[in-house]
C-alpha positions in Angstrom: 58.5 35.8 105.7 58.3 39.6 107.2 56.4 40.9 104.1 54.0 37.5 103.8 53.0 38.2 107.4 52.0 42.0 106.7 50.4 41.1 103.5 48.4 37.8 105.2 46.5 40.5 107.3 45.0 42.5 104.4 43.7 39.7 102.6 42.6 37.6 105.5 40.3 40.4 106.9 39.3 41.1 103.3 37.7 37.9 103.5 36.2 38.1 106.9 34.6 41.5 106.7 33.3 41.2 103.4 30.1 39.7 105.0 29.3 42.9 106.7 27.5 45.1 104.1 25.8 42.0 102.9 23.8 41.0 105.9 20.2 42.3 105.0 20.6 40.6 101.8 21.7 37.3 102.9 18.8 37.6 105.4 16.4 37.8 102.6 18.5 35.1 100.7 18.0 32.6 103.6 14.6 33.8 104.4 15.7 34.7 107.8 14.5 37.7 110.1 16.6 40.4 110.4 19.4 40.5 112.6 19.8 36.7 112.4 22.8 36.7 110.1 24.5 38.8 112.8 25.7 35.7 114.1 27.8 35.4 110.9 29.8 38.2 112.4 29.8 36.8 116.0 30.7 33.4 115.9 34.1 33.6 113.8 35.5 36.2 116.1 34.1 33.6 119.1 36.4 30.9 117.8 39.0 33.4 117.6 38.8 34.4 120.9 38.8 30.6 122.2 41.8 29.4 120.0 43.9 32.7 119.8 45.6 31.7 123.2 46.4 28.2 122.2 48.4 29.1 118.9 51.4 30.0 120.7 51.8 26.6 122.4 52.1 25.1 118.9 55.6 24.0 118.0 55.7 23.9 114.5 57.2 25.5 111.6 56.0 28.9 111.6 54.9 29.2 107.8 52.9 25.9 108.8 50.9 27.6 111.2 50.3 31.0 109.4 49.8 29.3 106.2 47.8 26.4 107.0 45.2 28.7 108.9 45.2 31.2 105.9 44.5 28.0 103.3 41.4 27.0 105.7 40.2 30.5 105.9 39.9 30.3 102.1 38.4 27.1 101.7 35.8 27.7 104.8 34.9 31.1 103.1 34.2 29.0 99.6 31.9 26.6 101.8 29.9 29.6 103.0 29.8 31.1 99.5 28.1 27.6 98.5 26.0 27.3 101.7 22.3 26.2 101.3 21.0 27.6 104.1 21.5 29.9 107.2 22.6 27.0 109.4 25.3 25.7 107.0 26.5 29.2 106.4 27.0 30.0 110.0 28.9 26.6 110.5 31.3 27.6 107.6 32.0 31.2 109.1 32.4 29.6 112.3 35.1 27.1 111.0 36.8 30.5 109.0 37.3 32.1 112.3 38.9 29.0 114.0 41.4 29.0 111.1 41.9 32.6 111.3 43.0 32.1 115.3 46.4 31.1 113.6 46.8 34.4 112.4 46.8 37.6 114.5 48.1 36.9 118.0 51.1 35.1 116.3 51.8 37.9 114.0 51.8 40.4 116.9 54.1 38.2 118.5 56.6 37.8 115.8 56.7 41.4 114.7 59.3 42.5 117.4 61.6 39.8 116.1 61.1 40.2 112.6 61.5 44.2 112.8 63.7 44.6 115.7 64.6 48.0 115.4 61.0 49.3 114.0 58.5 47.2 116.1 56.3 49.9 116.9 56.3 51.4 113.4 55.8 48.0 111.8 53.0 47.1 114.2 51.1 50.0 113.2 51.8 49.0 109.3 50.6 45.6 110.2 47.1 47.1 111.9 47.1 49.7 108.4 47.4 46.4 106.5 44.3 45.1 108.2 42.4 48.3 107.8 43.1 48.3 104.0 41.8 44.6 104.1 38.6 45.2 106.0 37.8 48.3 104.0 38.3 46.9 100.7 36.5 43.7 101.8 33.3 45.6 103.1 33.4 47.9 100.1 33.9 45.3 97.6 31.4 43.1 99.4 28.6 45.7 98.6 29.7 46.2 95.0 30.1 42.5 94.0 26.7 41.7 96.0 24.8 44.1 93.8 26.6 43.1 90.6 27.0 39.5 91.3 24.8 38.4 94.2 25.7 37.8 97.6 27.2 34.2 96.8 29.8 35.1 94.1 30.5 38.1 96.1 31.7 35.9 99.1 33.4 33.5 96.8 35.8 35.9 94.8 36.6 37.9 98.0 37.5 34.4 99.7 39.9 33.3 97.0 42.9 35.5 97.7 43.8 34.6 100.9 45.1 31.4 99.6 48.0 33.2 97.8 50.0 34.3 100.9 48.9 30.8 102.2 51.1 28.8 99.8 54.0 31.5 100.2 54.0 30.7 103.8 53.6 27.0 103.6 56.9 26.9 102.1 58.9 28.3 104.9 60.4 25.9 107.1 61.4 28.0 109.9 60.5 26.7 113.8 58.9 29.1 116.2 61.5 30.9 118.3 59.3 32.8 120.5 59.9 31.9 124.4 57.1 29.8 125.9 54.0 31.9 126.4 53.2 33.5 129.6 49.5 34.3 130.9 48.2 36.7 133.1 45.5 38.3 134.1 47.1 41.3 135.5 47.3 43.0 132.1 43.4 43.6 132.3 43.3 47.2 131.3 45.0 46.2 128.0 42.7 43.4 127.2 39.6 45.6 128.1 41.2 48.3 125.9 41.5 45.6 123.1 38.0 44.3 123.8 36.5 48.2 123.8 38.1 48.6 120.1 36.1 45.7 118.2 33.4 46.1 120.3 32.6 49.6 119.0 33.9 49.1 115.6 31.4 45.9 115.2 28.6 47.4 117.1 28.7 50.8 114.7 29.2 48.9 111.9 26.7 46.2 112.1 23.7 48.9 112.7 25.2 50.7 109.8 23.6 49.0 106.9 20.0 48.8 108.8 20.4 52.3 109.1 21.4 53.8 105.9 19.3 51.0 104.0 16.3 52.6 105.7 17.6 56.1 104.3 17.6 54.7 100.8 20.8 53.7 100.0 21.4 50.6 97.8 24.2 47.8 98.6 26.9 49.4 96.3 26.2 52.5 98.1 26.3 51.1 101.4 29.6 49.2 100.3 31.2 52.6 99.4 30.5 54.0 102.7 32.4 51.0 104.2 35.6 52.6 102.5 35.6 54.6 105.4 37.7 52.0 107.2 40.2 53.2 105.1 40.6 56.2 107.4 42.2 54.0 109.8 45.4 53.7 107.7 47.0 57.4 108.1 46.4 56.9 112.1 47.6 53.4 112.6 50.8 54.2 110.5 51.7 56.8 112.2 51.5 55.1 115.6 55.4 55.3 116.0 55.7 59.2 115.5 52.3 59.9 117.7 54.4 57.7 120.4 57.6 59.6 120.1 55.7 63.2 120.1 53.1 62.3 122.6 54.1 59.0 124.7 51.8 56.2 124.4 49.3 57.2 126.9 48.6 60.3 125.7 48.5 59.2 122.3 45.9 56.3 123.3 43.6 58.7 125.1 43.6 60.9 121.8 42.5 58.2 119.9 39.7 57.5 122.1 38.4 61.1 122.2 38.4 61.3 118.6 36.4 58.1 118.5 34.2 59.6 120.6 33.8 62.8 118.6 33.0 60.7 115.6 30.3 58.9 117.5 28.6 62.3 118.2 28.9 63.1 114.7 27.0 60.1 113.7 23.5 61.0 115.9 21.9 63.0 113.1 19.6 61.0 110.6 21.7 62.1 107.7 23.9 60.3 105.3 26.3 63.0 105.1 26.4 63.4 108.9 26.6 59.7 109.6 29.3 58.8 107.1 31.6 61.9 108.2 31.3 60.6 112.0 31.9 56.9 110.9 35.2 58.0 109.0 36.3 59.7 112.2 35.6 57.1 114.5 37.6 54.7 112.5 40.6 57.0 112.3 40.5 57.1 116.2 40.1 53.4 116.7 42.5 51.9 114.2 45.1 54.7 115.9 44.4 53.3 119.2 44.4 49.4 117.5 48.2 50.3 116.6 48.9 51.4 120.1 47.3 48.8 121.7 48.8 45.8 119.3 52.4 47.4 119.7 52.0 47.2 123.8 50.8 43.6 123.7 53.7 42.4 121.5 56.0 43.7 123.6 54.8 41.7 126.7 55.2 38.3 124.8 53.0 35.9 123.1 50.9 35.1 126.0 49.8 38.6 126.6 49.8 39.4 123.1 47.4 36.2 122.4 45.1 37.3 125.1 44.8 40.7 124.0 43.8 39.5 120.4 41.3 36.8 122.2 39.8 40.2 124.1 39.9 42.0 121.0 37.6 39.5 119.2 35.4 39.0 122.3 34.6 42.5 121.7 33.6 41.6 118.4 31.6 38.5 119.6 30.0 40.7 122.0 28.9 43.4 119.6 27.5 40.8 117.1 25.0 39.5 119.8 24.3 42.6 121.4 23.5 44.8 118.3 20.3 43.3 117.0 18.0 44.5 119.9 19.3 48.0 119.2 17.7 47.8 115.8 14.4 48.7 117.1 15.7 51.4 119.8 16.8 55.1 119.0 20.1 56.0 117.3 21.3 57.6 120.6 20.7 54.7 122.8 23.2 52.5 120.7 25.7 55.1 120.0 25.8 56.3 123.8 26.5 52.5 124.5 29.4 52.7 122.3 30.5 56.0 123.9 30.4 54.8 127.3 32.7 51.8 126.3 35.2 54.4 124.6 35.3 56.4 127.8 36.3 53.3 129.9 39.2 52.7 127.7 40.2 56.4 127.8 40.3 56.5 131.6 42.5 52.8 131.7 45.0 54.0 129.1 47.7 54.8 131.6 47.1 51.1 133.1 47.8 49.5 129.7 51.5 50.2 130.0 51.9 48.5 133.5 54.2 45.5 133.6 51.8 42.0 134.3 
């Protein structure tokens, strides 16, 4: 089960994030205005926000919870690929998010029990697997979109998630996590979670439009999304960074790197944009590994609320970015930098016991 939990995140995020480089093409496919397909990013994560805190209350075999969620993510992904119009596509994407809520918060809370002596390291590895899935999903989405069209690209990237689903559905171990305790006293940690996906999605959603205007194809834009893989080294090294620097200084260092990456993205040159995106992602996923480990230690109630805040950031970014398509690049990147600055300031308070 331990390795199935780690693998499930990789394939889950590949399925969920493959849509990002296809947004302009999907809008043309459905005859919708620019920015309208952005709801296909925000709605799944709104469902994750609303349902993630409920998952720890399910007294079911852990394999049924995780495996069932993954299986439904795959099925709703197939429905989205076959959708006849924007409305049906958005509905299927929202249902994907509802099913995916069974996975992240529960996984974070299980890691300290599955890997009691290596919880910090394995939380970073779990995040690294998510980074790998998200990066490959985005890259393959662009490549397959060019080669096969948007529908077949989404279809092929939704199918692999059912593999760990059947593996986990065979498990019969019941949940042994303590009853969840929910508290708002951990709000600095929740804000850090919110900021991570807000900055990520806000920048990534603007990126395809910006790069397409500079003459890049869907395949090239998908290749740029491999920048997400820059998060793997940072997230896998969170244990070492914590031992050397402490969690607060490591978290502040990560957000400082995010700010530098945003600064590099200001010029309208593909090389500078890509470099900045790589640096930003390295910082974001380092911070994500640290934040996930902190939340996991504080129990399933806090970890599930942290996950809800994390995806609330993604939902807010999906709703916020369309107006910035018509504003200067500096305005949008400045907003992202302000959010990163607040998280840098709150870093010491994330360790306070709720």
